[in-house]
C-alpha positions as a printed NumPy array, in Angstrom:
array([[  0.   ,   0.   ,   0.   ],
       [  1.353,   3.406,  -0.96 ],
       [ -0.12 ,   6.695,   0.274],
       [  0.831,   9.851,  -1.626],
       [ -0.149,  13.496,  -1.881],
       [  1.19 ,  15.286,  -4.921],
       [  4.746,  14.005,  -5.362],
       [  5.187,  13.279,  -1.639],
       [  5.105,   9.681,  -0.399],
       [  3.541,   9.501,   3.074],
       [  3.669,   5.742,   3.531],
       [  4.909,   2.802,   1.49 ],
       [  4.472,  -0.627,   3.051],
       [  6.957,  -2.276,   0.678],
       [  9.725,  -0.079,   2.158],
       [  9.363,  -1.761,   5.546],
       [ 12.218,  -4.011,   6.652],
       [ 11.254,  -7.621,   6.356],
       [  8.481,  -6.872,   3.86 ],
       [  7.643, -10.128,   2.134],
       [  4.869,  -9.881,  -0.45 ],
       [  4.554, -13.663,  -0.367],
       [  3.984, -13.856,   3.394],
       [  0.307, -13.049,   3.083],
       [ -0.354, -14.772,  -0.207],
       [ -3.977, -15.387,  -1.064],
       [ -4.778, -18.01 ,  -3.645],
       [ -8.157, -17.17 ,  -5.101],
       [-10.284, -18.781,  -7.755],
       [-11.345, -16.661, -10.691],
       [-14.146, -14.218,  -9.795],
       [-13.543, -14.709,  -6.059],
       [-13.173, -11.539,  -4.003],
       [-11.114, -10.942,  -0.881],
       [-12.395,  -8.67 ,   1.848],
       [-10.   ,  -7.442,   4.454],
       [ -8.544,  -4.327,   5.964],
       [ -5.443,  -2.31 ,   5.181],
       [ -4.617,   0.554,   7.498],
       [ -2.617,   3.769,   7.469],
       [ -2.289,   5.673,  10.735],
       [ -2.434,   9.115,   9.117],
       [  1.229,   9.781,   9.904],
       [  4.176,  10.559,   7.622],
       [  6.897,   7.988,   7.122],
       [ 10.284,   8.031,   5.457],
       [ 10.599,   4.547,   4.084],
       [  8.983,   2.6  ,   6.888],
       [ 10.276,   4.792,   9.717],
       [  7.963,   7.368,  11.301],
       [  9.035,  10.887,  10.267],
       [  9.685,  13.491,  12.979],
       [ 10.81 ,  16.499,  10.914],
       [ 10.883,  18.996,  13.803],
       [ 12.533,  16.684,  16.351],
       [  9.755,  17.055,  18.945],
       [  9.507,  13.287,  19.475],
       [  6.176,  12.957,  17.669],
       [  5.592,  11.54 ,  14.216],
       [  4.416,  14.178,  11.74 ],
       [  0.681,  13.943,  11.116],
       [ -0.645,  14.22 ,   7.596],
       [ -2.228,  17.641,   7.162],
       [ -5.596,  18.413,   5.626],
       [ -5.549,  17.642,   1.923],
       [ -6.131,  15.047,  -0.753],
       [ -4.281,  11.719,  -0.646],
       [ -4.118,   8.873,  -3.119],
       [ -3.923,   5.269,  -1.961],
       [ -2.559,   2.634,  -4.315],
       [ -2.822,  -1.07 ,  -3.564],
       [ -0.234,  -3.06 ,  -5.516],
       [  1.352,  -6.475,  -5.597],
       [  4.882,  -6.682,  -6.992],
       [  4.547,  -3.006,  -8.03 ],
       [  1.478,  -3.773, -10.146],
       [ -1.814,  -2.134,  -9.165],
       [ -4.453,  -4.641,  -8.087],
       [ -7.22 ,  -2.118,  -7.463],
       [ -8.223,   1.311,  -8.651],
       [ -6.426,   4.152,  -6.936],
       [ -8.473,   5.431,  -4.004],
       [ -8.767,   9.116,  -3.156],
       [ -8.988,  10.215,   0.459],
       [ -9.634,  13.776,   1.63 ],
       [ -8.539,  14.738,   5.139],
       [-10.192,  17.814,   6.586]])
């Protein structure tokens, strides 16, 4: 899962150490859907590490704006890009 706003990447799960796209492999028959949850905590990350740009000990929160969420497997989109607006 990748969360972006403009050209800024806020979170990219594949950048996390130990990321193994095969660890949660789902083998589905044709026309079978998977329902599950993917989460983003609304915080900025650099790679997989929480970003604290001002050094105050708190991870930077995403500000109000429009964010795009891309779900991909092996860098290939598996769903339409979602748009999220934070107010």
